[in-house]
N, C-alpha and C positions, 0 to 999 in steps of 0.2 A: 380845180381851181385851185387854180396857183396867185398864191396874192404877195406884194414885195412890200419889207417891211423893212423899214431904216439899210438899205442897200441889201440886204440878205435874203433870202431866201429865191433865191432868182434863180436855182437850176430846176430848171420843166420835169428835165428826169433822176433829180436830187431824192435821199432820203426824203420821207414826209414827215412834218414836225408841225403841231397846232400853231394857230397865233398864241395862245397864254406859255405853250412849250420854247418858242421863241423868242420872247418877252424876257423868260426867264434867265434865257442864254446870256439876253444882251446885258439884264440887270445887273449879274454875275462877273458880267466882265465889264460895264461902266465901274462897276463896285473896285474891284482887282484895279481896274487903270486911276480912276479918281479919289481911291482914298488907303486904300493898302498899301499899293505899291509906292506914291508919295510919303509913306510915314514910315518905309521899311528904308526910304533911301535916305530919310533926314536921319533915323538912327545911325544906319552904315555910315553915315560921312560924319556923324556926332564922335562915330566909334575912331573912327580913321584918324580924326583929329589926337587925340588919345596917348598917340606915343605906340606901339611893339602891337604890328595888327595878329601877331604870328599867336598871342597870347589873348588876345582879346576878342572874350566870349562872345561878348555883341558883335562887333564885326564878322566875325565869323561864321553867326546863326543868319544877322540877319544878310550877308552874303548869297548866303543858302538858300532863304528864304525868300530873293530877292529874282533867283533862278527858277523856284518853282513856281511863282509868277508869271515870272514870263516863260515856262513853261506851257499852263494853263490859258494864258493867252492866246496867247498860239496857236496853240489847241482849239479854245474856242474862235478866235476869227476866222481857221481851215474850216469849222465848222457849218456856224453862222454861211458861207460865201456858197457851202453845197446842199445846203437844205431847202426844200422845197415845202413853202409855206400854206399847207389844206385846212382851208375853214370846213369846218366839220358842217356847220349850220347852212353851207352850200350845199350840200349832199343833195342828186338830183332823187336820189332811189331809197328812199329813207325805209322802206322797206325791208332791205335786207344790211346786213351787219358792213358797211368799210368804213376809210379809215374816220375816227372820232366818234363811233357809234357806240354808249354804253348799251353793256349786252349782258343784260341776265343769263345764265345758263344752267341745265339744273342734274345733277347724273342719276344714276339707276336708283337709289336711296331718296332721288327728291332732296337733294343736298343743295339748296343755291350758291352762284355766284355773280354776283354782279361788278363786272371788264367794265376796260372805256379804253379802246385800241388805239395809242398814241403810237408818234413817233419814237426809235430806240433811246433818244436823249430825254426823254424825261417819263422813262417808263419805269415805276413807284411801285411791285407787287405789294407792299402794305397800304397802299392805298388804293391799289383793288386797276392799279394803271399798269399795261400790258405794252408790251414794244411789238414794233406792228412784223418782226421779223421774228415775235416769239414763236415757238412750234404750237401752239394754242388759239396766237392772237392768226398765223395763218390759215389754220382748221378750219377758222370762223370766218373769214375770209366767204364774202358776200353771201354766207348764209341768212336764211328766212325764219321768223317763228314758225317751230314744226321739227324744222328743220333735224338731224342729227348729225353730227361730226362726233372723230374717230378720231382719239390722240393718242402719240406716242411720248410715253413721259421717261422718266428715270426709271419710276416706280412701275412700270409695264403702258398699258395698253388702255385707254379711257375712255367712253362713250359718253356724251356733253348731247345735249336736249338745249335748244334757243327758246328760251320762252317767252323773253321781251327784249323787245329795241329801239332805244331812241337816241336823239340826236342834242345837245345842248344850243 
C-alpha cells in the first residue's frame, strides 16, 4: 500500500521505504536546507568581505562545504521523488516476510538473528535493518515461519530457518 508524505513517495513502481525512513530523509533535507546551509552562507559572506579570497581558509572551506550540502540536497530531493512509501502495518499477509517485516532467523547451530526488511535508503546492519535488495532480504521475501532459505554470502552459502515474523 503506497502512502504519500510531503509530496514524496508517490512513485508506485519506485523503491520502497517505510514512513519512518522517509521522515528521516525529510528531516535530513530540512536540517541541511534550514540550518546548515544558511550558517555556511553566513560564514562565506563574512569571509568574502575580508579581502583576499585565495588565502582565506574560512571562505575556501565554506564554499567547499556549501557545494557538498547542495549535492546532498539534490540527492535527497531526487531520492524522495522516486521512493514509494510502504506502511508495514498495512501488510495484508502478515504470515509471510514482506517489506517491513521483522524476521527472526536461525542458522544450523541455532544462532539467531533478528532483522527488519527496510528500504535500501534506511538500511543499518548494526541496528538489524537490512535493505530490501540485499541478498538476505531477497532470500527471505515471501518466507513463512518454518521455511528454510539458502543465501549465498561472500563467505559462502548459508542456510537459515525462519523462526518468527512480526510487523510493527
